[in-house]
Residue frames relative to the residue before (quaternion, step in Angstrom):
aa qw qx qy qz dx dy dz
M 1.0000 0.0000 0.0000 0.0000 0.00 0.00 0.00
N 0.3439 -0.7387 0.5472 0.1916 3.57 -0.86 1.02
S 0.0959 -0.8107 0.5776 0.0050 3.57 -0.61 1.11
N 0.0135 0.7996 -0.5978 0.0559 3.54 -1.09 0.88
N 0.3418 -0.8057 0.4341 0.2134 3.51 -0.25 1.09
N 0.6096 0.5527 -0.3240 0.4668 3.59 1.46 -0.18
L 0.6911 0.4488 -0.2759 0.4948 3.49 1.35 0.04
D 0.3687 -0.6881 0.5736 0.2479 3.49 -1.27 0.55
I 0.7916 0.1243 0.0046 0.5982 3.50 0.93 -1.02
L 0.2217 -0.7576 0.5970 0.1433 3.57 -0.76 0.93
I 0.2016 -0.7309 0.6422 0.1129 3.62 -0.94 1.09
S 0.1655 -0.7470 0.6394 0.0766 3.48 -1.04 1.00
E 0.3070 -0.7867 0.5225 0.1178 3.43 -0.54 1.29
V 0.0591 -0.8398 0.5397 0.0076 3.60 -0.34 1.13
G 0.3755 0.7680 -0.4751 0.2084 3.72 1.06 0.11
P 0.6980 0.5041 -0.3009 0.4099 3.40 0.90 -0.98
R 0.6753 0.4005 -0.2712 0.5568 3.57 1.34 -0.22
D 0.7930 0.3306 -0.1795 0.4792 3.60 0.26 -1.35
G 0.6479 0.5035 -0.3384 0.4607 3.59 1.06 -0.66
L 0.7564 0.3918 -0.2465 0.4622 3.61 0.49 -1.06
Q 0.6076 0.5735 -0.3439 0.4286 3.56 1.04 -0.46
S 0.6937 0.4542 -0.2613 0.4942 3.51 1.30 -0.47
I 0.6847 0.4720 -0.2887 0.4744 3.55 1.22 -0.04
S 0.5359 -0.7109 0.3632 0.2748 3.52 -0.70 1.10
A 0.6359 0.5171 -0.2911 0.4935 3.47 1.21 -0.72
T 0.3184 -0.7337 0.5695 0.1895 3.59 -1.17 0.64
M 0.3528 -0.7249 0.5565 0.2007 3.50 -0.79 1.09
P 0.4464 -0.6858 0.4792 0.3175 3.76 -0.79 0.81
T 0.6123 -0.6115 0.3684 0.3398 3.47 -1.01 1.04
A 0.5850 0.5674 -0.3810 0.4367 3.68 0.87 -0.87
L 0.7187 0.4345 -0.2766 0.4671 3.67 0.71 -0.99
K 0.5845 0.5703 -0.3565 0.4538 3.50 1.05 -0.62
L 0.6846 0.4840 -0.2767 0.4697 3.59 0.91 -0.76
Q 0.5838 0.5541 -0.3196 0.5001 3.42 1.16 -0.59
W 0.6942 0.4967 -0.2350 0.4648 3.50 0.90 -1.06
L 0.6672 0.4757 -0.3178 0.4769 3.58 0.94 -0.73
T 0.6420 0.5363 -0.3187 0.4456 3.51 1.00 -0.72
A 0.6562 0.5162 -0.2927 0.4662 3.50 1.19 -0.76
L 0.6468 0.5156 -0.3037 0.4727 3.48 1.12 -0.76
A 0.6216 0.4891 -0.3097 0.5278 3.65 1.24 -0.58
D 0.6565 0.4633 -0.3467 0.4839 3.66 0.82 -0.65
A 0.6406 0.5257 -0.3472 0.4390 3.72 1.05 -0.44
G 0.5915 -0.5980 0.3289 0.4295 3.63 1.38 -0.13
L 0.4485 0.6349 -0.5628 0.2812 3.65 0.98 0.25
K 0.3059 -0.7694 0.5397 0.1523 3.65 -0.97 0.87
E 0.7881 0.2299 -0.1578 0.5488 3.64 0.99 -0.25
I 0.0392 0.8201 -0.5687 0.0497 3.68 -0.58 1.02
E 0.2606 -0.7133 0.6315 0.1565 3.50 -0.92 1.00
V 0.2562 -0.8418 0.4685 0.0790 3.60 -0.13 1.43
G 0.8132 -0.2202 0.1725 0.5103 3.49 1.07 -0.58
S 0.4192 -0.6931 0.5247 0.2620 3.60 -1.30 -0.22
F 0.3424 -0.7189 0.5744 0.1898 3.40 -0.85 1.08
V 0.3164 0.7051 -0.5856 0.2444 3.67 -0.16 1.19
S 0.7039 -0.4609 0.3191 0.4362 3.54 -1.25 0.11
P 0.4281 -0.7134 0.4597 0.3106 3.70 -0.69 0.92
R 0.5735 0.5791 -0.4129 0.4066 3.58 1.11 -0.35
L 0.6574 0.4857 -0.2934 0.4959 3.51 1.14 -0.70
L 0.8367 -0.0016 0.0178 0.5474 3.49 0.84 -0.95
P 0.2240 -0.8281 0.4988 0.1233 3.52 0.21 1.33
Q 0.5160 0.6762 -0.3732 0.3706 3.59 1.28 -0.56
M 0.7566 0.3801 -0.1451 0.5119 3.45 1.16 -0.89
A 0.3655 0.7845 -0.4504 0.2193 3.66 1.21 0.13
D 0.7138 0.4196 -0.2279 0.5123 3.69 1.22 -0.60
A 0.2458 0.7894 -0.5399 0.1579 3.74 1.05 0.43
A 0.6487 0.5293 -0.3627 0.4091 3.53 0.73 -0.86
E 0.6739 0.5199 -0.2913 0.4367 3.57 0.84 -1.06
L 0.6377 0.5461 -0.3104 0.4459 3.53 1.15 -0.82
V 0.6080 0.5812 -0.3022 0.4486 3.48 1.17 -0.97
A 0.6541 0.5211 -0.2895 0.4656 3.52 1.01 -1.19
H 0.6583 0.5164 -0.3180 0.4459 3.58 0.87 -0.88
M 0.7206 0.4542 -0.2565 0.4568 3.56 0.68 -0.95
R 0.6224 0.5598 -0.3500 0.4204 3.62 1.02 -0.72
Q 0.5840 0.5592 -0.4097 0.4223 3.62 1.24 -0.09
R 0.6499 0.4728 -0.3118 0.5068 3.48 1.30 -0.12
S 0.3823 -0.7652 0.4983 0.1412 3.56 -0.61 1.31
D 0.6885 0.5036 -0.2774 0.4420 3.60 1.32 -0.47
V 0.6803 0.4399 -0.2797 0.5153 3.51 1.30 -0.01
F 0.3291 -0.6882 0.6225 0.1745 3.53 -1.14 0.99
V 0.1609 -0.8214 0.5374 0.1030 3.73 -0.42 1.02
T 0.0034 -0.8081 0.5884 -0.0276 3.55 -0.77 1.01
A 0.1722 -0.7640 0.6206 0.0382 3.63 -1.33 0.32
L 0.3798 -0.6763 0.5789 0.2514 3.50 -1.25 0.40
V 0.0035 -0.7881 0.6151 0.0220 3.59 -1.07 0.67
P 0.2179 -0.8063 0.5172 0.1869 3.57 -0.71 0.88
N 0.8151 0.1666 -0.1051 0.5448 3.75 1.05 -0.07
L 0.7179 -0.4017 0.3293 0.4635 3.66 -1.25 -0.09
K 0.6419 0.5158 -0.3605 0.4382 3.57 0.86 -0.97
G 0.6708 0.5137 -0.2748 0.4589 3.69 0.90 -0.87
A 0.6453 0.5071 -0.3210 0.4726 3.55 1.07 -0.84
E 0.6249 0.5496 -0.3215 0.4518 3.58 0.92 -0.75
A 0.6613 0.4957 -0.2996 0.4767 3.54 0.90 -0.93
A 0.6896 0.4557 -0.3187 0.4639 3.56 0.86 -0.93
F 0.6016 0.5430 -0.3895 0.4377 3.60 0.88 -0.71
N 0.6886 0.5108 -0.2640 0.4419 3.54 0.90 -1.08
A 0.6701 0.5160 -0.2809 0.4537 3.51 1.08 -0.63
G 0.5502 -0.6650 0.3475 0.3664 3.58 1.30 -0.32
V 0.3235 0.7509 -0.5261 0.2339 3.61 1.06 0.51
Q 0.3990 -0.7410 0.4927 0.2215 3.45 -1.10 0.56
K 0.7883 0.0036 -0.0673 0.6116 3.47 1.34 -0.10
I 0.1651 -0.7766 0.5957 0.1214 3.55 -1.10 0.72
T 0.2602 -0.7230 0.6157 0.1744 3.49 -1.18 0.58
L 0.2312 -0.7496 0.6084 0.1208 3.57 -1.02 0.89
P 0.2352 -0.7843 0.5280 0.2256 3.68 -0.49 0.82
I 0.0108 0.8167 -0.5745 0.0534 3.48 -0.45 1.16
S 0.2575 -0.7846 0.5498 0.1256 3.62 -0.46 1.33
V 0.3897 -0.7015 0.5546 0.2200 3.49 -1.00 0.94
S 0.6181 0.4467 -0.3104 0.5675 3.57 1.31 -0.52
E 0.3854 -0.7085 0.5435 0.2328 3.59 -0.69 1.20
P 0.6187 0.5368 -0.3769 0.4323 3.71 0.70 -0.78
H 0.6426 0.5043 -0.3133 0.4844 3.55 0.98 -0.97
S 0.6460 0.5275 -0.3336 0.4395 3.70 0.85 -1.01
L 0.6394 0.5512 -0.3066 0.4397 3.53 0.98 -0.72
A 0.7300 0.4647 -0.2233 0.4488 3.42 0.91 -1.20
N 0.6447 0.5631 -0.2536 0.4504 3.61 1.39 -0.89
I 0.8511 0.0579 0.0715 0.5169 3.40 0.56 -1.42
R 0.4449 -0.7233 0.4073 0.3362 3.64 1.48 0.28
K 0.6399 0.5239 -0.3722 0.4213 3.64 0.82 0.61
T 0.4608 -0.6464 0.5347 0.2896 3.51 -1.18 0.76
H 0.6419 -0.4943 0.3610 0.4618 3.61 -1.15 0.02
Q 0.6537 0.4982 -0.3797 0.4246 3.57 0.83 -0.43
Q 0.6277 0.5011 -0.3398 0.4893 3.51 1.10 -0.62
V 0.6508 0.5207 -0.3693 0.4111 3.60 1.03 -0.50
Y 0.6136 0.5450 -0.3289 0.4673 3.46 1.23 -0.88
D 0.6350 0.4888 -0.3627 0.4757 3.68 0.88 -0.65
E 0.6017 0.5775 -0.3374 0.4365 3.63 0.94 -0.82
V 0.6834 0.4943 -0.2567 0.4719 3.52 0.90 -1.13
R 0.6427 0.5237 -0.3385 0.4451 3.44 0.93 -0.76
T 0.7043 0.4393 -0.3148 0.4603 3.58 0.80 -0.83
V 0.5579 0.5693 -0.3955 0.4564 3.64 1.13 -0.51
M 0.6866 0.5195 -0.2595 0.4375 3.55 0.82 -1.02
A 0.6344 0.4995 -0.3308 0.4885 3.49 1.10 -0.83
L 0.6556 0.5116 -0.3318 0.4454 3.63 0.89 -0.74
R 0.6346 0.5212 -0.3239 0.4699 3.54 1.01 -1.02
N 0.6933 0.5106 -0.2815 0.4235 3.60 0.71 -1.10
E 0.7437 0.4486 -0.2313 0.4383 3.49 0.91 -0.80
R 0.8285 0.2232 -0.0666 0.5092 3.63 1.09 -0.81
F 0.8164 0.1849 -0.0669 0.5429 3.38 1.16 -0.48
P 0.0172 -0.8826 0.4690 -0.0269 3.55 0.78 1.00
H 0.6431 0.5371 -0.3106 0.4489 3.52 1.21 -0.58
V 0.6822 0.4943 -0.3555 0.4048 3.61 0.97 -0.23
E 0.4663 -0.6999 0.4941 0.2201 3.47 -0.98 0.89
V 0.1429 -0.7742 0.6123 0.0724 3.55 -1.15 0.60
E 0.0659 -0.7734 0.6303 0.0147 3.60 -0.69 1.21
A 0.2467 -0.7236 0.6162 0.1894 3.38 -1.23 0.63
G 0.2316 -0.8083 0.5329 0.0947 3.55 -0.34 1.33
L 0.0965 -0.7973 0.5873 0.1006 3.75 0.03 0.98
S 0.1623 -0.7732 0.6128 0.0190 3.46 -0.84 1.35
T 0.7891 0.2488 -0.3007 0.4743 3.65 -1.44 0.44
V 0.1758 0.8150 -0.5233 0.1760 3.61 1.06 0.75
F 0.8047 0.2993 -0.1062 0.5016 3.62 0.81 -0.93
G 0.7512 -0.2382 0.1169 0.6044 3.62 1.21 0.46
C 0.1751 -0.7569 0.6259 0.0682 3.57 -1.50 0.58
T 0.4890 -0.6751 0.4687 0.2922 3.42 -0.97 0.74
I 0.6292 0.4875 -0.3139 0.5176 3.63 1.18 -0.43
Q 0.8098 0.2987 -0.1859 0.4696 3.58 0.46 -1.14
G 0.4038 -0.6590 0.5211 0.3621 3.67 1.09 -0.70
E 0.8336 -0.1149 0.0622 0.5367 3.64 -0.94 -0.75
V 0.1347 -0.7656 0.6175 0.1198 3.46 -1.17 0.82
P 0.3596 -0.7594 0.4686 0.2728 3.61 -0.35 1.05
E 0.6302 -0.5845 0.4051 0.3117 3.53 -1.29 0.94
D 0.6219 0.5478 -0.3427 0.4424 3.44 1.05 -0.96
D 0.6593 0.4937 -0.3635 0.4353 3.66 0.83 -0.59
V 0.5696 0.5663 -0.3774 0.4608 3.56 1.21 -0.73
L 0.6716 0.5265 -0.2858 0.4359 3.67 0.88 -1.08
R 0.6727 0.4819 -0.3071 0.4699 3.52 0.88 -0.99
M 0.6031 0.5858 -0.3413 0.4202 3.63 0.96 -0.74
A 0.6857 0.5031 -0.2349 0.4708 3.35 1.10 -1.31
L 0.6440 0.5006 -0.3358 0.4710 3.62 0.90 -0.72
T 0.6494 0.4878 -0.3453 0.4702 3.68 0.92 -0.93
M 0.6779 0.4781 -0.3371 0.4452 3.68 0.80 -0.59
V 0.5710 0.5538 -0.3312 0.5074 3.59 1.24 -0.46
E 0.6748 0.5178 -0.2592 0.4575 3.46 0.98 -0.96
L 0.6721 0.5216 -0.2314 0.4719 3.48 1.24 -0.63
G 0.5615 -0.6906 0.2793 0.3602 3.31 1.56 -0.18
V 0.3552 0.7111 -0.5328 0.2905 3.55 1.19 0.46
D 0.4966 -0.6829 0.4605 0.2740 3.42 -1.33 0.47
E 0.8138 -0.0238 -0.0532 0.5782 3.50 1.14 -0.22
V 0.2624 -0.7053 0.6336 0.1794 3.74 -1.26 0.42
G 0.0501 -0.7233 0.6870 0.0481 3.60 -0.96 1.03
L 0.3000 -0.7367 0.5897 0.1394 3.46 -1.38 0.52
A 0.0627 -0.8121 0.5801 -0.0018 3.52 -0.80 1.01
D 0.3612 -0.6846 0.5987 0.2058 3.48 -1.47 0.86
T 0.2729 -0.8281 0.4693 0.1397 3.54 0.44 1.42
V 0.8420 0.1654 -0.0489 0.5112 3.76 0.68 -0.96
G 0.6246 -0.6413 0.3366 0.2920 3.51 1.14 0.62
Y 0.3973 0.7440 -0.4597 0.2781 3.49 1.14 0.74
A 0.5624 0.7037 -0.3503 0.2564 3.55 1.24 -0.77
N 0.0886 -0.7436 0.6517 0.1207 3.65 -1.14 0.42
P 0.7097 -0.5351 0.2735 0.3677 3.55 -1.22 0.63
A 0.6417 0.5017 -0.3688 0.4478 3.50 0.95 -0.69
Q 0.6247 0.5507 -0.2825 0.4761 3.59 0.95 -0.72
V 0.6458 0.5088 -0.2882 0.4909 3.57 0.98 -0.87
R 0.6319 0.5330 -0.3055 0.4725 3.59 0.91 -0.89
R 0.6959 0.5131 -0.2502 0.4357 3.52 0.82 -1.14
V 0.7061 0.4675 -0.2658 0.4606 3.56 0.79 -1.10
F 0.6964 0.4593 -0.3213 0.4481 3.58 0.76 -0.99
T 0.5964 0.5603 -0.3834 0.4282 3.64 1.03 -0.72
R 0.6858 0.4927 -0.2854 0.4534 3.56 0.96 -1.08
L 0.6445 0.5176 -0.3455 0.4442 3.63 1.13 -0.68
R 0.6578 0.5259 -0.3101 0.4412 3.57 0.97 -0.79
N 0.6076 0.5565 -0.3075 0.4760 3.47 1.28 -0.82
E 0.7442 0.4288 -0.2169 0.4639 3.62 0.94 -0.97
I 0.8316 0.2449 -0.0908 0.4901 3.73 0.85 -0.70
G 0.3565 -0.7782 0.4559 0.2439 3.59 1.48 -0.10
S 0.8733 -0.1365 0.0856 0.4598 3.49 -1.05 -0.91
K 0.5344 0.5531 -0.4464 0.4575 3.67 1.40 0.03
A 0.4573 0.6027 -0.5292 0.3842 3.77 0.89 0.11
G 0.1304 -0.8355 0.5326 0.0368 3.51 -0.95 1.00
S 0.8654 -0.1814 0.0986 0.4566 3.34 -1.18 -0.75
A 0.3204 -0.6801 0.6204 0.2232 3.51 -1.55 -0.01
H 0.0841 -0.8119 0.5772 -0.0217 3.49 -0.91 1.19
F 0.0371 -0.8562 0.5116 -0.0610 3.53 -0.31 1.30
H 0.2236 -0.7699 0.5825 0.1339 3.56 -1.22 0.59
N 0.4350 -0.7602 0.4431 0.1913 3.48 -0.87 0.97
T 0.2155 0.8528 -0.4662 0.0942 3.54 1.38 0.18
R 0.8071 0.2168 -0.0632 0.5456 3.55 0.87 -1.01
G 0.6057 -0.6240 0.3120 0.3828 3.46 1.23 0.72
Q 0.5537 0.6406 -0.4048 0.3452 3.71 1.07 0.41
G 0.3557 0.8167 -0.4269 0.1559 3.42 1.45 -0.27
L 0.7942 0.3473 -0.1966 0.4582 3.63 0.51 -1.15
A 0.5062 0.5347 -0.4427 0.5117 3.65 1.25 -0.13
N 0.6670 0.5201 -0.3157 0.4300 3.61 0.73 -0.79
V 0.6045 0.5524 -0.3438 0.4596 3.51 1.16 -0.75
V 0.6817 0.4850 -0.2911 0.4640 3.56 0.93 -0.98
A 0.5974 0.5517 -0.3621 0.4556 3.60 1.15 -0.55
A 0.6961 0.4781 -0.2505 0.4733 3.51 0.97 -0.87
L 0.6258 0.5141 -0.3529 0.4685 3.54 1.14 -0.38
D 0.5941 0.6067 -0.3345 0.4086 3.38 1.27 -0.74
V 0.7358 0.3636 -0.1847 0.5406 3.54 1.12 -0.79
G 0.7229 -0.5545 0.2432 0.3327 3.67 1.02 0.50
V 0.3835 0.7268 -0.4624 0.3329 3.49 1.34 0.32
T 0.0675 -0.8547 0.5141 0.0240 3.79 -0.63 0.83
T 0.6774 0.3598 -0.3017 0.5662 3.53 1.37 0.31
I 0.0372 0.7996 -0.5967 0.0569 3.58 -0.65 1.05
D 0.3873 -0.6955 0.5714 0.1994 3.51 -1.08 1.11
A 0.1276 0.7857 -0.6041 0.0389 3.40 -1.48 0.61
S 0.2547 -0.7968 0.5234 0.1617 3.52 -1.00 0.49
Q 0.4677 -0.6751 0.4661 0.3290 3.58 -0.87 0.93
G 0.7931 0.2408 -0.1921 0.5255 3.53 -0.86 1.03
G 0.4468 -0.7080 0.4443 0.3190 3.54 1.05 -0.33
I 0.3217 0.8063 -0.4494 0.2107 3.49 1.51 0.20
G 0.8194 0.3227 -0.1931 0.4327 3.52 -1.20 0.50
G 0.7217 0.5536 -0.2784 0.3086 3.30 -1.48 -0.46
C 0.7477 0.3724 -0.1857 0.5174 3.78 1.13 -0.12
P 0.0796 0.8446 -0.5290 0.0218 3.67 0.56 0.94
Y 0.7526 0.4260 -0.2173 0.4527 3.67 1.11 -0.43
A 0.7271 0.2835 -0.2902 0.5537 3.44 1.28 0.49
P 0.2671 -0.8047 0.5230 0.0871 3.69 0.13 1.34
G 0.7855 0.2925 -0.2210 0.4986 3.51 -0.79 0.94
A 0.6288 0.5182 -0.3285 0.4775 3.60 1.09 -0.57
S 0.5234 -0.5678 0.5274 0.3542 3.61 -1.37 0.36
G 0.3649 -0.7636 0.4860 0.2180 3.46 -1.07 0.58
N 0.8188 0.1001 -0.0605 0.5620 3.59 -0.15 -1.17
I 0.5866 -0.5509 0.4165 0.4229 3.55 -1.18 0.45
V 0.5597 -0.6564 0.4313 0.2642 3.60 -1.19 0.77
T 0.4651 -0.7003 0.4661 0.2758 3.56 -0.57 1.01
E 0.6727 0.5039 -0.3063 0.4469 3.54 0.81 -0.90
D 0.6602 0.4656 -0.2966 0.5093 3.67 1.02 -0.76
L 0.6224 0.5455 -0.3610 0.4298 3.49 0.99 -0.66
V 0.6203 0.5503 -0.3121 0.4638 3.56 0.99 -0.99
Y 0.6902 0.4840 -0.3042 0.4437 3.54 0.74 -0.93
L 0.6606 0.5278 -0.3196 0.4276 3.44 0.92 -0.83
L 0.7005 0.4633 -0.2822 0.4637 3.59 0.87 -0.93
E 0.6722 0.4905 -0.3205 0.4525 3.62 0.91 -0.92
S 0.6770 0.4617 -0.3097 0.4823 3.66 0.95 -0.74
M 0.5972 0.5187 -0.3448 0.5054 3.59 1.23 -0.04
G 0.4937 -0.6890 0.3856 0.3645 3.54 1.36 -0.26
L 0.5156 0.6253 -0.4228 0.4054 3.38 1.32 0.74
R 0.3513 -0.7843 0.4658 0.2109 3.52 -0.63 0.82
T 0.1857 -0.7982 0.5706 0.0532 3.51 -0.78 1.21
G 0.3765 -0.7080 0.4915 0.3397 3.62 1.11 -0.71
V 0.6277 0.5745 -0.3456 0.3957 3.59 1.17 0.01
D 0.3585 -0.7470 0.5332 0.1705 3.43 -1.06 0.94
I 0.4038 -0.7758 0.4199 0.2424 3.72 -0.14 1.21
D 0.6833 0.5124 -0.2740 0.4421 3.49 0.93 -0.86
K 0.6459 0.4773 -0.3136 0.5065 3.51 1.11 -0.79
L 0.6561 0.5240 -0.3259 0.4346 3.70 1.06 -0.80
V 0.6161 0.5470 -0.3318 0.4595 3.53 1.01 -0.84
A 0.6592 0.5092 -0.3058 0.4612 3.63 1.01 -1.12
A 0.5885 0.6086 -0.3686 0.3840 3.69 1.12 -0.49
R 0.5743 0.6138 -0.3813 0.3848 3.50 1.31 -0.45
A 0.4880 0.6633 -0.4395 0.3588 3.60 1.19 -0.36
W 0.6439 0.5089 -0.3369 0.4614 3.65 1.01 -0.81
L 0.6215 0.5173 -0.3632 0.4628 3.66 0.98 -0.78
K 0.6684 0.5014 -0.3263 0.4419 3.65 0.83 -0.89
Q 0.7072 0.4733 -0.2995 0.4314 3.37 0.87 -0.80
G 0.7278 0.4583 -0.2377 0.4515 3.65 1.09 -0.76
L 0.7544 0.1839 -0.1082 0.6208 3.50 1.47 -0.38
P 0.1224 -0.8258 0.5497 0.0316 3.57 0.60 1.36
G 0.8377 0.2203 -0.1741 0.4685 3.61 -1.08 0.82
E 0.4965 0.6531 -0.4219 0.3860 3.57 1.30 -0.02
P 0.4272 -0.6723 0.5009 0.3385 3.74 -0.65 0.98
L 0.1260 -0.7178 0.6822 0.0588 3.56 -1.35 0.81
Y 0.1950 -0.8168 0.5344 0.0962 3.56 -0.85 0.83
G 0.4642 0.6984 -0.4770 0.2633 3.66 -1.23 0.20
F 0.4473 -0.7229 0.4930 0.1851 3.47 -1.10 0.81
I 0.6745 0.4980 -0.3099 0.4483 3.45 0.90 -0.98
P 0.6327 0.5254 -0.3957 0.4087 3.73 0.66 -0.51
D 0.6904 0.4199 -0.3037 0.5048 3.63 1.19 -0.57
A 0.7760 0.4081 -0.1870 0.4431 3.60 0.74 -1.29
G 0.3732 -0.7138 0.5162 0.2911 3.61 1.08 -0.61
V 0.6144 -0.6428 0.3292 0.3178 3.54 -1.11 0.16
G 0.5080 -0.6876 0.3886 0.3436 3.54 1.39 -0.01
K 0.6097 -0.6281 0.3527 0.3307 3.57 -1.13 0.60
N 0.6430 0.5511 -0.2738 0.4559 3.61 1.32 -0.39
F 0.5136 0.6876 -0.3890 0.3348 3.55 1.32 -0.17
H 0.0283 0.7841 -0.6194 0.0265 3.48 -0.93 0.92
Y 0.4896 -0.6096 0.5359 0.3186 3.72 -0.88 0.84
A 0.4362 -0.6958 0.4761 0.3146 3.56 -1.08 0.84
G 0.6766 0.4818 -0.3005 0.4688 3.58 1.20 -0.43
G 0.6636 -0.4571 0.3412 0.4840 3.58 1.25 0.18
A 0.6813 -0.5135 0.3259 0.4074 3.52 -1.30 0.12
R 0.3120 -0.7800 0.5051 0.1978 3.57 -1.05 0.69
């Protein structure tokens, strides 16, 4: 986990992975590099640069190792990536990532549809990944990113007890932290408070990030609920791209620009310069012409009464 004493809330930018992975078009690598640099220049301290998967399955992610190498030149950015299996983990470790996230579906039907593995097969895979990490790459952090935590389009309701059991299993297997994701945008604030409170009571400091989608307009409300119970790392995607495969036309991930405004206006330091962040959208527009981008702040601005929590920049 990237820690910075000058921040109250760490924003983990997931657009280069979760966003681009969900779009059929492939953004040229040269423009990705420019975009990543602009995101870092805006003050984002943690960026998920890609996913280490088969380029045959996801050509959008074929340049992940090159992106990692580019961003590791920045000492001010913590570089993360998603990996679905042992092969991807080894490639990510060798590329130089500082943290990997393993996607772990609480819903077994979703796990079978997403990565073609039963829960028992997932446990076996996590065990082998942790053995590799511990033996050869002890400096790399491993997060279990629990998905379908707040509901599943295949299974329907996901019992909270199942979420807690999965989180405890991941801790027993040795992961460094467990994050919770609202994969299909079903979560509500009361549910978020309840589940994150239980998670923190069960696994303490290993309770990690919150990942929300804005599919049904609840994204930022769920962020506030997570803040209320002590969550300090929030995932977001510039322009709200990606993250919503089952709701065509709806925005997907919560919008980084809007999240920064929310947090800073509440007096919480993010270290992000909104003007520079909005300007970084130009690379997305150039690399993905015609792709819808979401967000209120890029259109409305921050208003005359806005003040950065950390003082003027």
